[in-house]
N, C-alpha and C positions, 0 to 999 in steps of 0.2 A: 504494500500500500504506500502511496506517496503522501508525504507530510510536508507542510510548509511551516517554517518557524521564522520569527524575526528576532534579531538580536540588536538591541540598542547598545551602542558602544561609544567609547570616547573617540573623538575624531583626531587620532594621533597616528604617526607613522608606525608601521609594524603590527598593528592590531590585526589586520586581515591575514598577514603571514602567520601569526600565532594561531588564529582560528583555523586556517588551512592546515597547519602542522598538526593541530589536535585531531582533525578529521583523518589525516593520513596515518598518524600513529595508531589510532583506534580502528583503522580499517573501514571507516565510513565513507561512502561515495556521495559526492555532491552532484545532484542532477542539474540544478540551476542555482545561480548565485547573482544577486544584484546588490550593489552597495552605493549609497549616496548620502549626502548630508541631509539633515532634517530641517525643520523650521528653526532649530537651535544650531548654529554653526559649530558648536562644540561637540555635537552628537551626530553620529552616523547611524543609519538604519541598514542592517544587513538582512536581506530576505533570502532564505536558503530553502531549497526544495530537496528532500531526501527520500529515498525509498527504504522501507523497513517496517518491522512490526512495532508494537507498542513499547516493547522492552528497548529496542534500538532507539526509538524516539526519546524515551526517558533518559537513556544513557547520554545521548547527544545533548539534550537540554541540561542535564546535570554537569556534564563536562564543560560546556560553554559557560555556565554560570560561575564556574571556578576560576575562569580566566580573569585576571586583574582589571583589564580595561572594559570588561562587559558589565554594563549597567543593569540590563534586564533582558530576559529571554522570554519570548511569547510563543506558545504553541497554538497555531491557528486551526488545528484539526476540527474542533467543534464550533468554530466561529463562522458567522456569515460575513462574507467580505466581498469587496470589489477587487478584481484582479485584472492585470493587463500585462501583456508582453508586447514588445516592439520587434518587428522583423524587417530588415532591409534585404531585398532580394534583387540581384541583377540577373535578368533573363535575356536570352538571345531574342532578337526581334528583327523583322524585315518589314518591308511595306506590305507584304502579303499577310503577316501575322499581327500587325499592330492593332487593327480594329478588334480582333478576338481578345487580345490581351487587355485592351481598354475596357471591353465589356466584362471580362472576368474581374477586373479591378472594381468596376461599379458594383457587381454582385457582392463582393467581399468588403466594400467600402474602403478600398485601399487607394492610396495616392501614388501617382506617378511623379517621382521627384527629380528624375533626370532622364533625358532621351538622347541617345547617341546614334550614330549611323547604323550600328549593328546590335545595340542592346538598349535596355531600359532598366532603370532602378525604381523599384516599387517599395513603398512603405506601407505596412499593414500592422494594425494594432488590434488586440483582442485577447481572449483567454487562450489557453494552450491548445484546445481542440480546434478553435477557429484558425489559429496560425498553422497547425498541422494540416488542416483541410486545404488551406490556401497553398501551402508548399507542395502538397501532393498534386493539386490541380495545375498550378503554374509550372510545375516540373515538366509537364508535357511539352512546353515550349523550349526547354533547355535552361536549367539554372547554371549560370556562369559562376556566381559567388553568392553567398548568403551569410547573414549574421543575425543572431537573436539575442535579446537582452536577458532572457530569463524572466521569471514571474516577479512582479511587484504587486503589493496589495495594501489595502487599508480596510480595517474592520468597519462594517456598516454601523451607523448611529454613533453613540457616545462610548460604546464599549471598546476595549482594546487600545485606548489612547496611550501614547508613549509616556505621558506624564503621570499615569496612574500606577 
């Protein structure tokens, strides 16, 4: 089962390296990782998606909490949240395929952010399954390069606030 956790950490050099080292030492695999500053520039939010059972999740949360620069660890397994990923995808295109690519982008509410002589760069945002479906579908045109951010999220309503 996939789990998503957020770690509120001090915004200092080396914190992410220590977190990654912890995962490596314990044999935990990170499926996705996104890090950014929060509304407080002294604090960064690390959103981590991992696969594992409840015991593995508990171990990850316990180990992260022990790190000195970690302020708070939040397990989002039972939370209702809004999630997004960003994907930039460069696809092969020609005059013959451009209209089909544009129509596909409209269906997925994706934005064409660059057009070259033989390729297009497309930006799409959404949850993981939407991004996966887009990548499968656009792949028929030939993906030249692709990058994804990994999941970011905020809990719905007033629950799960970083300050609580």
